[in-house]
C-alpha positions in Angstrom: -65.2 182.9 -20.9 -64.9 185.3 -23.5 -61.3 186.7 -24.1 -61.7 190.4 -24.8 -59.6 190.4 -28.0 -62.1 187.6 -29.4 -65.2 189.8 -28.1 -64.0 192.8 -29.7 -62.6 191.0 -33.1 -66.4 189.5 -33.2 -68.2 192.6 -32.6 -66.4 194.6 -35.2 -67.0 191.8 -37.8 -70.8 192.0 -37.0 -70.6 195.6 -37.7 -68.6 195.3 -40.7 -70.9 192.6 -42.2 -73.7 194.8 -41.4 -72.4 197.6 -43.1 -71.2 196.0 -46.3 -75.4 194.4 -46.5 -77.0 197.5 -46.4 -74.7 200.7 -47.2 -75.1 201.8 -50.8 -72.3 204.4 -50.3 -68.7 203.4 -52.2 -67.2 205.2 -49.4 -68.4 203.4 -46.6 -68.5 200.0 -48.3 -64.4 200.6 -48.4 -64.6 201.7 -44.5 -66.9 198.8 -43.7 -64.6 196.5 -45.8 -61.6 197.7 -43.9 -63.2 197.2 -40.6 -63.5 193.6 -41.5 -59.9 193.2 -42.6 -59.0 194.7 -39.1 -61.3 191.9 -37.2 -59.9 189.5 -39.4 -56.1 190.9 -38.5 -57.0 190.7 -34.6 -58.3 187.1 -34.8 -55.1 185.7 -36.8 -53.0 187.7 -34.5 -54.0 186.6 -31.0 -55.3 182.9 -32.1 -52.0 182.3 -34.5 -54.3 181.5 -37.3 -53.1 182.2 -40.9 -54.9 185.1 -42.2 -56.3 183.2 -45.3 -57.8 180.5 -42.8 -59.7 183.2 -40.6 -60.9 184.9 -44.0 -62.6 181.4 -44.9 -64.0 180.4 -41.4 -64.8 183.9 -39.7 -65.4 186.7 -42.5 -66.9 184.4 -45.6 -70.6 185.3 -44.6 -72.9 187.9 -46.0 -76.3 189.6 -44.7 -76.7 190.9 -41.2 -75.4 188.7 -39.0 -76.8 186.6 -36.1 -76.1 184.1 -33.5 -75.9 180.3 -35.2 -78.1 177.9 -33.7 -77.2 174.6 -32.8 -79.4 171.6 -31.4 -78.4 168.8 -28.7 -80.4 165.6 -27.8 -81.1 164.7 -24.5 -81.7 160.8 -24.4 -82.2 158.9 -21.1 -82.3 155.5 -20.5 -82.0 153.4 -17.4 -81.4 157.2 -15.8 -78.5 157.4 -17.8 -77.9 160.0 -20.8 -76.7 159.2 -24.4 -73.7 160.7 -25.4 -71.2 160.2 -28.5 -68.0 160.5 -29.0 -66.7 163.0 -31.3 -63.9 162.1 -33.7 -62.9 165.6 -34.1 -61.7 165.4 -30.6 -61.9 162.2 -29.3 -64.1 163.8 -26.5 -68.1 163.1 -25.8 -71.2 165.1 -26.2 -74.8 164.9 -26.8 -75.9 164.1 -30.5 -76.5 167.2 -32.3 -75.1 169.8 -34.5 -76.2 173.0 -36.5 -79.4 173.5 -37.9 -79.7 172.4 -41.7 -82.0 175.0 -43.8 -85.1 173.9 -44.7 -85.8 171.5 -41.4 -87.5 172.8 -38.3 -85.3 172.6 -34.8 -87.1 169.2 -34.0 -86.6 167.9 -37.2 -82.7 168.8 -37.1 -82.4 166.8 -33.9 -84.2 163.8 -34.9 -82.0 163.9 -38.0 -78.7 164.5 -36.0 -79.3 161.7 -33.2 -80.0 159.0 -36.1 -76.9 159.9 -38.3 -74.7 160.1 -35.1 -75.8 157.6 -32.6 -78.2 155.5 -34.6 -81.4 155.4 -32.8 -85.1 156.9 -34.0 -86.4 159.5 -31.6 -89.6 161.2 -31.1 -88.8 164.9 -29.4 -90.9 165.6 -26.1 -89.8 168.5 -24.9 -87.6 171.5 -25.5 -85.6 171.6 -21.9 -83.6 174.4 -22.6 -81.7 177.5 -24.9 -78.5 178.4 -23.7 -76.4 181.4 -24.8 -72.9 180.1 -25.0 -71.5 183.6 -23.8 -73.3 182.9 -20.8 -71.8 179.4 -20.0 -68.5 177.9 -19.5 -67.4 176.9 -23.0 -64.1 177.6 -24.4 -63.5 180.7 -26.8 -64.9 180.2 -30.2 -65.3 182.5 -33.4 -68.9 182.8 -33.8 -71.8 183.3 -31.2 -74.3 180.4 -30.7 -77.6 179.6 -29.3 -78.0 176.1 -28.0 -81.5 174.4 -27.9 -81.5 170.8 -25.8 -84.1 168.6 -26.5 -85.6 165.7 -24.7 -86.1 163.0 -26.8 -87.3 159.1 -26.9 -86.0 156.1 -28.5 -88.8 154.5 -30.7 -86.4 152.3 -32.7 -82.8 151.9 -34.2 -79.7 150.9 -32.4 -76.4 152.3 -31.0 -74.3 152.9 -34.5 -72.1 155.5 -34.8 -71.9 157.6 -37.9 -69.4 159.7 -40.1 -68.7 161.9 -37.3 -68.6 159.9 -34.4 -66.8 157.3 -33.1 -68.6 155.4 -30.3 -72.3 155.3 -28.7 -72.9 154.9 -24.8 -75.1 155.8 -22.0 -73.4 157.4 -19.2 -74.9 158.3 -15.5 -74.9 162.1 -14.1 -72.1 161.3 -11.6 -69.7 159.0 -14.0 -69.4 161.7 -17.3 -66.4 161.1 -19.6 -64.1 163.3 -21.0 -66.8 166.1 -22.7 -66.2 168.0 -25.9 -66.5 171.5 -24.3 -67.1 173.4 -27.4 -70.4 171.3 -27.8 -71.7 170.7 -24.3 -70.5 171.5 -20.6 -71.2 169.0 -17.5 -73.1 172.0 -16.0 -75.1 171.6 -19.1 -75.5 167.7 -18.8 -76.1 167.9 -15.0 -79.0 170.3 -15.8 -80.7 167.8 -18.1 -80.6 165.2 -15.6 -82.5 167.7 -13.3 -85.1 167.7 -16.0 -85.3 163.6 -15.8 -85.7 164.1 -12.2 -88.3 167.0 -11.9 -90.3 166.7 -15.6 -92.1 169.5 -14.7 -89.5 172.0 -14.4 -90.2 175.2 -17.0 -87.7 175.4 -19.7 -84.5 177.3 -19.0 -83.3 180.1 -21.1 -80.4 182.2 -21.4 
């Protein structure tokens, strides 16, 4: 669920960033810069974060602002799903992460699964495209779209990576504590639905 102040701060930030990108008038640029400062002040004040840190993480981009793209891999084995333990928070998530420039979404998820879980995979199907605003993720400073791909193991072995501490398979009804920023229990259950109903259409929103 979004907090209103966070929603307002993100909207003001997006408007200011677009204005700073496309405006040519010096006075308009000053106004858009002031809007960006206001968005940072809102974020810093309500989140209890230092202004400098907010500028670094929240107002450091240029160009027209769009949602960030995150890919997650659903790898099944013996009716269980592959999860990795994030060393960031000790919780568990589907392997994946932000898309790198120069790689397609499917190439990104192949890379992420190998790096985080040690397995080589083939991508079988795009199962879902989820807007974080429409799912029960904790409030976040950015707007994300999450792409969930079904993948199959073709090689490798369970091996944790730089960002992960453990690699395991879990059944639908015995999931560990999940990293809610990355995936929710409802999303994991949705992916199991595709395992049980392989002809189910791709979910979106």
